C-alpha positions as CSV (number, residue, x, y, z in Angstrom):
1,M,20.0,11.9,-15.9
2,E,16.6,13.6,-16.3
3,G,15.6,10.9,-18.8
4,F,16.2,8.2,-16.2
5,F,14.0,9.9,-13.6
6,K,11.3,10.4,-16.2
7,L,11.3,6.7,-16.8
8,V,11.1,5.9,-13.1
9,R,8.4,8.4,-12.5
10,A,6.4,6.9,-15.3
11,G,6.8,3.5,-13.7
12,F,5.3,4.8,-10.4
13,R,2.6,6.8,-12.1
14,A,-0.3,4.6,-11.1
15,A,-0.1,2.9,-7.7
16,R,-0.7,-0.9,-7.6
17,K,-0.5,-1.4,-11.4
18,Q,1.8,-3.6,-13.3
19,V,4.8,-1.7,-14.5
20,A,3.9,-2.3,-18.2
21,N,0.6,-0.4,-17.8
22,S,2.2,2.4,-15.9
23,L,5.0,2.9,-18.3
24,A,2.7,2.8,-21.3
25,Q,0.5,5.5,-19.8
26,G,3.4,7.6,-18.5
27,L,5.6,7.5,-21.6
28,G,2.7,7.5,-24.2
29,L,4.0,4.3,-25.9
30,P,2.0,1.3,-26.9
31,K,1.9,-1.4,-24.2
32,A,3.3,-4.0,-26.6
33,E,6.4,-1.8,-27.1
34,I,6.8,-1.4,-23.3
35,I,6.5,-5.2,-22.9
36,A,9.2,-5.7,-25.5
37,L,11.5,-3.2,-23.7
38,L,11.0,-4.9,-20.4
39,E,11.7,-8.3,-21.9
40,K,14.9,-7.1,-23.5
41,A,15.9,-5.8,-20.0
42,K,15.1,-9.3,-18.6
43,I,12.3,-7.9,-16.4
44,D,8.9,-9.5,-16.0
45,P,6.3,-7.1,-17.4
46,Q,3.8,-8.2,-14.8
47,R,5.8,-6.9,-11.9
48,R,5.1,-3.7,-10.1
49,A,7.5,-0.7,-10.1
50,E,8.2,-0.9,-6.3
51,T,9.7,-4.3,-6.7
52,F,12.5,-3.2,-9.1
53,S,16.0,-2.8,-7.9
54,L,18.1,0.2,-8.9
55,Q,20.1,-2.1,-11.2
56,E,16.9,-3.2,-13.0
57,W,15.8,0.4,-13.5
58,A,19.2,1.1,-14.9
59,A,19.0,-1.9,-17.3
60,L,15.6,-0.8,-18.4
61,Y,16.8,2.8,-19.0
62,K,19.7,1.4,-21.1
63,V,17.3,-0.6,-23.3
64,Y,14.9,2.3,-23.5
65,T,17.5,4.8,-24.7
66,R,18.9,2.4,-27.3
67,T,15.5,1.5,-28.6
68,V,13.1,4.5,-28.2
69,K,15.3,7.6,-28.3
């Protein structure tokens, strides 16, 4: 469960930024890799973290754990 919250915290790391930028900074991954993860989860990389539903965060976490970890 801690991994899920780490992902969400990284998404909210920088206020008013697109989630791809926030996640790249917060997780220390290349932006291109983050964009690929978001696209696999069917999430527009240009959205902001505050617009995500809980289901979208869960989908992103599922893709993240299968791909990165």
